C-alpha positions in Angstrom: -10.4 -53.1 130.5 -10.6 -56.7 129.6 -13.9 -56.2 127.8 -12.2 -53.7 125.4 -9.8 -56.5 124.4 -12.7 -58.8 123.3 -13.0 -58.0 119.6 -15.7 -60.7 119.0 -18.8 -59.2 117.5 -22.1 -59.3 119.4 -24.8 -61.3 117.7 -28.5 -61.8 118.4 -28.4 -65.4 117.1 -26.4 -68.2 118.7 -22.7 -67.7 118.0 -21.3 -71.0 117.0 -18.0 -69.7 115.7 -15.4 -72.5 115.8 -18.0 -75.3 115.9 -16.7 -78.5 114.3 -19.6 -78.8 111.9 -21.1 -77.1 108.9 -17.8 -77.7 107.0 -19.0 -79.8 104.1 -21.6 -79.3 101.4 -21.5 -80.8 98.0 -24.9 -80.8 96.2 -26.3 -79.7 92.8 -28.1 -76.4 92.5 -31.4 -76.0 90.7 -29.5 -74.9 87.6 -27.6 -78.2 87.5 -24.3 -76.8 88.8 -22.4 -78.8 91.4 -21.9 -76.5 94.5 -19.5 -76.7 97.4 -19.2 -74.3 100.3 -16.0 -72.8 98.9 -18.0 -71.6 95.8 -19.7 -69.0 98.1 -16.5 -67.5 99.6 -16.6 -63.7 99.6 -20.3 -63.7 100.5 -22.2 -64.4 103.7 -24.1 -67.6 103.2 -27.4 -68.5 104.8 -28.1 -72.2 104.7 -31.6 -73.5 105.4 -32.8 -77.1 105.1 -36.4 -77.6 103.9 -38.6 -79.0 101.2 -41.1 -77.6 98.7 -44.1 -79.4 100.0 -43.7 -78.1 103.5 -47.0 -76.5 104.6 -45.8 -74.0 107.2 -42.2 -73.6 108.6 -40.3 -73.7 105.3 -42.3 -71.0 103.4 -42.4 -68.8 106.5 -38.7 -69.2 107.1 -37.8 -68.4 103.5 -40.1 -65.4 103.4 -38.5 -64.1 106.6 -35.0 -64.7 105.2 -36.0 -62.9 102.0 -37.2 -59.9 103.9 -34.1 -59.8 106.1 -31.8 -59.9 103.0 -33.9 -57.2 101.2 -33.6 -55.0 104.2 -29.8 -54.9 103.7 -30.1 -52.7 100.6 -27.0 -52.8 98.4 -25.4 -55.2 100.9 -27.9 -57.9 99.8 -25.6 -58.6 96.9 -23.0 -59.8 99.4 -25.3 -62.5 100.7 -26.3 -65.9 99.2 -29.2 -67.9 100.5 -29.4 -71.7 99.8 -32.2 -74.1 100.7 -31.0 -77.7 100.9 -33.8 -80.1 100.1 -34.5 -82.8 102.6 -37.0 -84.3 100.1 -34.8 -85.3 97.1 -37.6 -87.7 96.0 -40.1 -84.9 95.1 -37.9 -81.8 94.9 -36.7 -81.9 91.3 -34.4 -79.1 90.0 -37.5 -77.6 88.3 -39.7 -77.6 91.4 -36.8 -76.2 93.6 -36.1 -73.4 91.1 -39.7 -72.4 91.0 -40.1 -72.6 94.8 -36.9 -70.8 96.1 -36.9 -68.1 93.4 -40.5 -67.2 94.3 -39.0 -65.8 97.6 -36.0 -64.1 95.9 -34.6 -64.7 92.4 -31.1 -64.9 93.9 -31.9 -67.9 96.2 -30.6 -71.3 95.2 -32.2 -74.7 95.8 -29.7 -77.5 96.4 -30.4 -81.2 96.1 -28.6 -84.5 95.8 -29.3 -88.2 96.0 -30.6 -89.3 99.4 -27.2 -90.4 100.6 -25.5 -87.1 99.7 -28.3 -85.3 101.4 -27.8 -87.4 104.5 -24.1 -86.6 104.5 -24.7 -82.8 104.3 -27.5 -82.9 106.9 -25.3 -84.9 109.3 -22.4 -82.4 108.9 -24.8 -79.5 109.7 -26.4 -81.5 112.6 -29.8 -81.5 110.8 -32.4 -84.2 111.6 -34.8 -85.2 108.8 -37.2 -88.1 108.5 -39.8 -89.1 106.0 -43.2 -89.7 107.6 -46.2 -91.4 106.0 -49.2 -89.2 105.8 -52.2 -91.1 104.3 -51.3 -91.9 100.7 -48.5 -89.3 100.7 -45.8 -88.3 103.1 -44.3 -85.3 104.8 -40.7 -84.7 106.1 -40.0 -83.9 109.7 -36.8 -81.8 109.9 -34.8 -79.4 112.0 -35.7 -75.9 111.2 -32.7 -73.8 112.2 -30.6 -71.9 109.6 -26.9 -71.3 109.6 -24.9 -68.3 108.6 -21.4 -68.8 107.2 -19.2 -65.8 106.9 -17.4 -64.6 103.7 -14.3 -66.4 104.8 -16.2 -69.7 104.9 -16.5 -70.1 108.7 -19.8 -71.3 110.2 -20.7 -68.4 112.6 -24.4 -68.5 113.6 -27.2 -70.8 114.3 -30.5 -68.9 113.8 -33.7 -70.3 115.1 -36.6 -70.3 112.6 -38.8 -68.2 115.0 -36.1 -65.5 115.3 -35.1 -64.9 111.7 -37.4 -61.9 111.2 -35.9 -60.2 114.3 -32.3 -61.4 114.3 -31.0 -62.3 110.8 -30.7 -58.8 109.2 -28.7 -57.2 112.1 -26.5 -60.3 112.4 -25.8 -60.3 108.6 -24.9 -56.6 108.8 -22.5 -57.4 111.6 -20.9 -60.2 109.7 -20.6 -58.1 106.5 -19.2 -55.2 108.4 -16.5 -57.4 110.0 -15.4 -58.8 106.7 -15.1 -55.4 105.0 
């Protein structure tokens, strides 16, 4: 009887509804428009942190996210995906635009000065650190994605290795719950 009273949806990903983070985002998109979380109200928002020079996790994650969103059919229009750059030194608006839209033309790349990027990453509990690699560098970073519901509440933490299996059904659940 008590189970029937629990109206919380069942997710495959980690349900972090009510977590006191993922509340602030103020960065510029690859089109030059300042974006805040509230700009995406009315859509489910998938937030991923990465960089365009990433050799493996970032392109795989974005490809998996793109496939999950495409599998939603018409409901894909109710989802926005953003990649927050953890490499503002190299990720120009032009390189971000070319990179993220290669996965899906609707995806947005967000960037800011290093301090703004650090503030957003800290609010989402994302670690990132520049690492020297010969004459160049790479960026170590957390690889989880977050799903924010159409009302603007952070709901899910999705592990990068579970996006292909878990993201589409979880997005369907979130979209269904929000009408």
